[in-house]
Backbone as a ProteinNet text record, in pm:
[ID]
protein_1_A
[PRIMARY]
MSFVSVYERDLEVPIKISKTANEEARKKRLERWPREAGLTVPLDDSGTNFMQLVKSFSADYGLTPGERTWDVKDVGGKYSVSMVWKLMKDNEEKGYARVSGEIPLTPTGEEGSNVVYTARLKYVIEISNDVLSEKATVENVPEVNLFG
[TERTIARY]
73.7	-2.1	79.6	88.1	156	34.8	128.5	83.7	137.7	50.7	63	99.3	161.7	224	118.1	-8.8	-109.2	-59.6	12.8	100	200	285.5	368.5	515.5	521.4	542.4	723.2	796.6	916.8	921.5	984.4	942.3	1047.8	1104.1	1193.3	1083.1	1109.6	1016	1170.8	1112.4	1195	1142.2	1217.3	1203.6	1263.7	1187.2	1272.7	1220	1397.6	1371.6	1435.7	1410	1467.7	1625.4	1733.1	1842.5	1905.8	1761.7	1782.5	1786.6	1741.4	1743.5	1887.5	1914.4	2052.3	2022.2	2185	2191.8	2080	2079.6	2017	1877.7	1820.5	1643.5	1622.4	1741.3	1720	1734	1803.5	1799.2	1657.7	1614.8	1432.3	1355.6	1371.2	1280.6	1277.2	1386.4	1404	1330.6	1373	1356.5	1192.5	1116.6	987	939.7	967.9	897.5	836.9	864.2	801.1	687.3	700	529	413.5	506.2	418	356.6	442.8	386.9	415.5	467.4	497	412.6	314.2	186.7	91.6	160.8	-6.8	109.8	232.2	295.8	216	192.6	116.7	202.7	145.7	199.1	210.7	119	147.1	49.7	52.9	-4.8	-158.8	-232.4	-341.6	-431.2	-272.2	-274.3	-331.6	-329.3	-360.9	-238	-247.8	-139.3	-155.2	-59.8	-52.5	-176.9	-205.4	-313.1	-464.1	-470.6	-589.9	-586.5	-490	-509	-493.9	-451.1	-484.1	-605.1	-682.2	-794.7	-915.4	-862.5	-888.7	-901	-768.5	-791.1	-850.4	-811.9	-895.2	-1033.6	-1104.7	-1249.7	-1262.9	-1163.1	-1229.6	-1203.7	-1121.8	-1134.1	-1120.6	-1272.7	-1331.6	-1212.1	-1140.7	-1027.3	-1040.9	-971.9	-975.3	-845.6	-786.9	-617	-659	-524.6	-485.7	-414	-303.5	-229.9	-39.4	-39.7	70.4	193.3	302	402.9	539.7	567.4	684.8	880.8	960.6	1113.4	1134.7	1213.3	1329	1437.1	1543.6	1691.8	1787.5	1850.5	1994.2	2125.7	2103.5	2205	2356	2432.3	2527.8	2532.2	2491.9	2437.3	2354.1	2249.7	2097.5	1985	1887.1	1792.7	1683.6	1692.5	1648.1	1496.6	1412.9	1263	1173	1116.6	1050	901.1	788.3	642.2	554.7	520.8	393.2	327.9	198.1	46.6	-36.2	-65	-174.8	-346.8	-282.7	-477.4	-553.5	-663.2	-729.7	-826.2	-885.9	-1032.8	-1092.3	-1152.1	-1196.1	-1065.1	-1027.5	-878.1	-755.5	-778	-633.6	-571.3	-460.5	-387.4	-365	-453.1	-457.3	-407.7	-337.8	-250	-183.9	-69.7	-33.8	-0.7	9.9	91.4	206.7	298.4	454.3	518.9	599	681.9	832.5	914.9	1048	1179.9	1239.9	1335.9	1422	1503.1	1586.7	1606.9	1621.9	1642.7	1795.1	1877.8	2031.1	2009.4	2093.8	2141.5	2212.7	2228.8	2338.5	2215.5	2211.8	2122.5	2171.9	2065.3	2071.7	2063.1	2002.8	2045.1	1947.4	1968.8	1903.6	1788.4	1698	1574.4	1512.3	1545	1509.7	1587.1	1518.2	1551.9	1537.7	1563.8	1513.3	1657.8	1706.1	1772.3	1727.1	1736.7	1642.4	1703.6	1671	1683.3	1590.5	1648	1566.4	1583.6	1418	1392.1	1347.7	1420.6	1375.6	1313.1	1210.3	1101.4	1039	961.5	915.5	769.3	668.8	544.5	446.6	426.8	374.6	269.7	156.3	18.9	48.4	17	23.5	-105.7	-187.2	-257.9	-259.4	-310.8	-327.3	-398.3	-312.9	-380.2	-522.5	-571.1	-695.9	-806.1	-791.9	-875.6	-886.7	-764	-771.5	-839.3	-816.9	-910.5	-1040.9	-1080.7	-1237.7	-1288.4	-1227.6	-1265.7	-1273.4	-1182.7	-1196.8	-1357.4	-1341	-1438.6	-1580.5	-1598.5	-1734.1	-1758.9	-1632.8	-1698.4	-1691.9	-1671.7	-1700.1	-1810.9	-1905.7	-2028.9	-2102.6	-2169.5	-2236	-2398.1	-2464.4	-2543.5	-2659.7	-2807.2	-2882.6	-3024.2	-3091.5	-3230	-3337.5	-3420.5	-3511.3	-3623	-3657.3	-3758.8	-3767.4	-3709.2	-3705.5	-3699.3
-85.9	11.7	127.5	234.7	315.9	430.5	534.9	663.1	766.3	911.3	1032.1	1107.2	1215.2	1316.7	1439.1	1421.9	1540	1668.3	1584.4	1757.1	1753.5	1849.8	1862.8	1992.3	1994.2	2102.4	2106.4	2135.9	2170.6	2270.5	2278	2390.2	2376.9	2528	2522.6	2602.9	2502	2561.8	2611.3	2683.9	2697.5	2637.9	2570.6	2537.7	2558.9	2704.7	2728.6	2658.8	2700.7	2618.5	2743.5	2708.2	2802.6	2746.7	2872.6	2899	2811.3	2863.5	2782.8	2629.2	2537.8	2411.7	2371.9	2262.7	2193.5	2097.1	2072.8	1986.8	1894.7	1815.3	1675.4	1723	1787.3	1860.5	1918	1966.4	2020.6	1934.2	1793.9	1695.7	1668	1604.8	1528.4	1606.8	1735.1	1823.3	1827	1806.9	1798.7	1698.5	1600.9	1457.8	1438	1490.6	1456.5	1521.6	1670.1	1785	1699	1691.9	1614.1	1532.8	1449.9	1366	1462.1	1599	1624	1755.4	1817.7	1976.8	1935.7	1847.8	1822	1840.9	1771.9	1818.3	1911.4	1941.9	2074.9	2275.8	2229.8	2368.8	2379.4	2572.6	2601.5	2597.8	2554	2540.4	2655.7	2736.1	2878.3	2951	3058.8	3186.8	3176.1	3090.2	3021.1	3006.6	2926.5	2871.8	2739.6	2656.6	2519.6	2444.7	2332.1	2288.5	2091.1	2054.6	1917.6	1805.1	1767.6	1685.1	1766.7	1887.7	1904.4	1871.4	1887.9	1884.5	1753.8	1623.3	1517.5	1482.6	1512.2	1502.6	1525.2	1632.1	1735.6	1613.6	1576.3	1496.8	1374.1	1318.8	1163.7	1179.7	1321.7	1310.8	1325.7	1439.8	1447.9	1323.2	1226.5	1125.5	974.2	1011.9	857.5	819.8	822	802.4	785.6	748.2	668.2	703.3	817.6	807.6	682.5	627.3	440.3	489.8	417	392.9	509	534.9	658.3	619.7	592.9	524.1	644.7	662.3	759.2	747.6	743.9	734.9	840.3	852.5	967.8	900.3	902.8	885.5	981	966.1	1044.6	1005.4	1075.4	1032.8	1113.5	1137.3	1223.6	1344.6	1409.3	1593.9	1643.6	1565.2	1543.2	1462.2	1497	1385.6	1337.4	1306.6	1232.5	1176.1	1259.5	1226.7	1148.9	1056.2	1035	971.1	987.9	950.2	924.2	834.4	784.7	754.3	806.9	789.1	720.1	601.9	543.1	612.1	548.8	623.8	503.4	470.4	350.9	381.6	260.2	270.8	140.4	47.9	-71.7	-132.9	-111.9	-197.1	-206.8	-124.2	-130.5	34.7	8.2	136.5	155.6	302.8	371.3	510.9	541	658.2	682.4	787.4	801.9	938.8	965.9	1089.7	1091.7	1139.1	1151.9	1289.9	1270.9	1381.8	1338.1	1402.8	1360.9	1451.6	1463.3	1547.8	1547.9	1675.8	1630.7	1777.8	1750.9	1843.8	1873	1988.8	1983.2	1991.2	1904.3	1950.8	2107.9	2124.3	2278.4	2343.4	2478	2566.5	2688.8	2755.7	2826	2965.7	3002.9	3119	3157.6	3277.4	3269.2	3385	3427.5	3481.5	3526.7	3639.2	3651.4	3557.3	3498.4	3393.2	3291	3240.1	3072.3	3067.7	2965.2	2916.8	2869.4	2885.8	2851.8	2723.2	2629.3	2489.6	2528.3	2445.4	2496.8	2355.7	2333.4	2163.8	2177.7	2132.3	2114.9	2001.9	2006.4	1901.7	1930.1	1746.7	1771.2	1692.7	1765.8	1681.3	1688.7	1543.9	1472.5	1388.2	1420.6	1342.9	1277.2	1160.2	1079.3	969.1	966.7	875.1	808	687.1	600.4	655.8	574.4	636.7	574.6	478.3	400.7	500.7	527.1	640.8	784.2	820	950.2	922.4	814.5	803.1	782.2	721.7	663.5	832.1	947.4	1050.6	1131.3	1154.2	1155	1154.4	1015.5	971.1	990.2	994.3	1054.2	1184.7	1269.4	1455.9	1459.8	1375.8	1458.6	1410.3	1317.3	1294.8	1388.5	1460.6	1532.7	1474.3	1579.2	1602.3	1615.3	1484.9	1522.7	1530.3	1638.3	1653.9	1616.9	1492.6	1418.3	1489.2	1577	1613.3	1741.9	1804	1952.7	2011.9
-19.2	10.4	21.6	-54.4	-74.9	-43.5	46.7	107.6	62.6	52.2	-2.9	75.4	105.8	181.6	215.1	271.2	270.5	339.1	425.7	518.3	555.7	501.3	569.7	619.7	746.2	778.8	913.4	869.8	910.8	1004	1134.8	1245.8	1351.9	1352.3	1518.9	1610	1717.3	1851.8	1924.9	2033.6	2114.2	2283.5	2338.9	2478.6	2605.4	2629.9	2752.6	2863.3	2963.7	3110.5	3199.2	3310.7	3399.6	3421.3	3425	3430.2	3541.3	3658.2	3797.8	3786.7	3694.7	3701.8	3658.3	3717.2	3698.8	3595.6	3561.7	3418.8	3398.8	3483.3	3538.8	3466.8	3516.8	3524.5	3404.2	3300.4	3194.5	3106.6	3126.5	3039.7	3033.3	3182.4	3199.5	3119.2	3132	3088.7	2900.1	2878.5	2723.3	2691.1	2745.6	2692.3	2721.4	2842.8	2805.1	2761.3	2674.3	2606.8	2452.8	2408.6	2306.6	2339.2	2406.8	2506.7	2542.6	2626.5	2696.6	2607.5	2534.4	2469.8	2301.3	2275.5	2075.9	1976.1	2029.8	2000	1982	2084.3	2079.1	2072.8	2020.9	1931.5	1841.1	1817.7	1742.2	1622.9	1462.7	1368.6	1275.8	1311.6	1200.7	1291.1	1204.5	1280.3	1308.7	1296.1	1298.6	1387.3	1482	1615.4	1635.8	1505.4	1493.6	1526.8	1623.9	1651.3	1569.9	1573.2	1546.3	1580.9	1700.1	1731	1654.2	1645.1	1626.3	1447.9	1421.3	1247	1238.9	1296.2	1253	1265.6	1401.1	1371.9	1301.3	1231	1135.9	1042.7	972.7	850.1	862	988	1019.9	930.4	1063.1	1033.2	902.9	811.7	673.4	605.5	633.4	567.9	581.2	688.1	782.7	848.7	863.7	944.1	1106.7	1218.3	1340.7	1390.4	1410.4	1509.3	1595.1	1592.6	1669.1	1779.1	1812.3	1850.5	1835.5	1935.8	1895.7	2005.5	1897.2	1967.5	1983.1	2082.1	2109	2102.5	2081.3	2027.3	2108.8	2202.1	2256.2	2286.6	2216	2232.5	2247.4	2351.7	2334.9	2237.5	2148.8	2057.6	2057.8	2130.3	2140.4	2170	2275.2	2239.5	2178.2	2155.9	2136.1	2154.7	2161.5	2139.1	2010	1982.3	1833	1893.7	1801.2	1844.5	1748.7	1733.8	1659	1728.1	1668.7	1686.1	1573.5	1599.9	1455.5	1556.3	1450.1	1509.5	1402.3	1432.3	1301.7	1312.1	1185.6	1147.6	1067.7	1163.6	1108.1	1051.5	970.9	872.8	899.3	957.5	931.8	1019.3	1116.1	1170.5	1100.5	990.7	909.5	874.3	877.9	910.1	773.5	748.2	651.8	573.2	706.6	754.7	861.2	836.6	955.7	1000.8	1097.1	1148.4	1210.4	1131.4	1213.5	1246.5	1349.4	1445.6	1407.4	1361.7	1351.9	1394.3	1435.1	1440.8	1582.7	1592.2	1720.5	1814.4	1945.6	1961.1	2081.2	2013.4	2079.2	2241	2266.1	2452.6	2488.5	2417.5	2431.9	2347.5	2484.1	2509.3	2312.6	2263.4	2185.6	2199.6	2378	2387	2516.5	2578.8	2679.7	2634.3	2756	2724.6	2885.3	2923.3	3073.4	3169.8	3240.8	3351.5	3276.5	3175.4	3134.2	2956.6	2988.7	2925.3	2781.5	2629.9	2569	2501.7	2467.8	2343.1	2201.2	2105.3	1997.4	1938.2	1921.1	1898.1	1705.3	1627.8	1523.9	1462.7	1395.8	1411.9	1253.8	1211.6	1105.6	1131	1082.2	1143.6	950.6	952.3	839.4	889	778.8	811.2	650	615.2	520.7	520.3	439.7	415.7	271.2	250.7	179	48	-78.2	-216.2	-194.2	-168.1	-205.9	-84	26	96.1	22.4	-34.3	-122.7	-257.7	-305	-419.7	-357.8	-265.2	-220.1	-216	-117.6	-78.6	-237	-342.2	-428.2	-551.6	-557.3	-625.2	-567.7	-460.2	-376.9	-385.3	-380.9	-355	-499.3	-642.6	-782.2	-812.8	-715.6	-801.2	-812.9	-939.3	-904.6	-848.5	-826	-742.9	-828.4	-772	-907.5	-820.9	-848.3	-782.4	-887.4	-830.8	-896.7	-891.5	-778	-733.9	-760.9	-890.9	-918.3	-1017.1
[MASK]
++++++++++++++++++++++++++++++++++++++++++++++++++++++++++++++++++++++++++++++++++++++++++++++++++++++++++++++++++++++++++++++++++++++++++++++++++++

């Protein structure tokens, strides 16, 4: 089964952590950040976040968000981030929402009483060709008014 990307966005996200937090506390916060906040970051000026977008695309294509798996690994000076969220139809995987990227363990700056780290993330939604074809076929059927 082949999948088509219906949404793709690269984003740099600042993560602010108090300067008073020690090194170990900062690392733990950075490791937790993708699961705690990575899906609710505004993706554009509209304020829409990835979780809202996944639910919207799912509803539009008759899919149901299913199992979501995260993988955050320390890979020498940065955290490698990966999330896959299955989009299901009739108990079959018909799409995926994915987040991938990295969070360097070196701060990129300071802001007031915070140290700022910058996550570089890619947000993608892919839907199977058969679901896209089905939707296109249904939407292109002309309306026929038999009573009028």
